[in-house]
N, C-alpha and C positions, 0 to 999 in steps of 0.2 A: 461383203464377206462377214460372216458371223464370227463371234469370239471362238466358238468351238472349231470352226474350220481353220482359223488362224493358228490355234493350238495344234491341230492335227497336222497342218503344213509344217510347223516348226518341229514337231516330233519326227515327221517323215524326213525332213532335211537332216536332222541330227542323226537319225538311223543311217541314212545314206552316207553321211560323212564318216561315221564309225565304220561302216562296211568298206568304204573306199580305203580308209586308213589300214584296216585289217588286211586287205588285199595287197597293199603296198608293202606292209611289214612282212607278210608271208612270202611275197616274191623276193624281197631282199634276203630273207633268211635262207631261202632255197637257192640263192644265186641266180635268180631270173632277172634279166634286164627289164627295166620299166618300159623302154621304147625300143624300136627296131625289130628286125626279124626275130621271131620267137619270143618277143617281149610281152609283158603283161598287157600293155595297151593294144598291141597288135591282136592278141588273142581275144581280148574283150570286144574289140571292134568287129572281128570276124564272127564271134558268137552272136553279137547283137544283130548284125546284118543277116546272118542265117536265120535267126529267130523271126525277123521281120519278113524274110522271104517265105518261110514256112507258114506264117500267119496270113499274109496277104496274097500269096500266090498258090498256097496249098502244096508246095513242093517240099518234100522231106529232104533234109541235108544228105542222107545216105543216097537218095536217088540222084541228087545233084552231083555228088562226088562220082557216082558210077557213070553218069552221062558225060562228065568233063574229064574223067579219069585219067 
């Protein structure tokens, strides 16, 4: 691993941590639970899984919702 790639990884990690903290703070300020039904983690997990399905299976989330409706 080169020095540049180590620095890039450190910056990415730092940005990811800042983004995660901002999401938590926003959820708390809006009264959204962090875990459980309707919580931040539940929503993020659902969004991530849908994005993976869209990318790997070529299925759009709107089509999935209509099919499982």
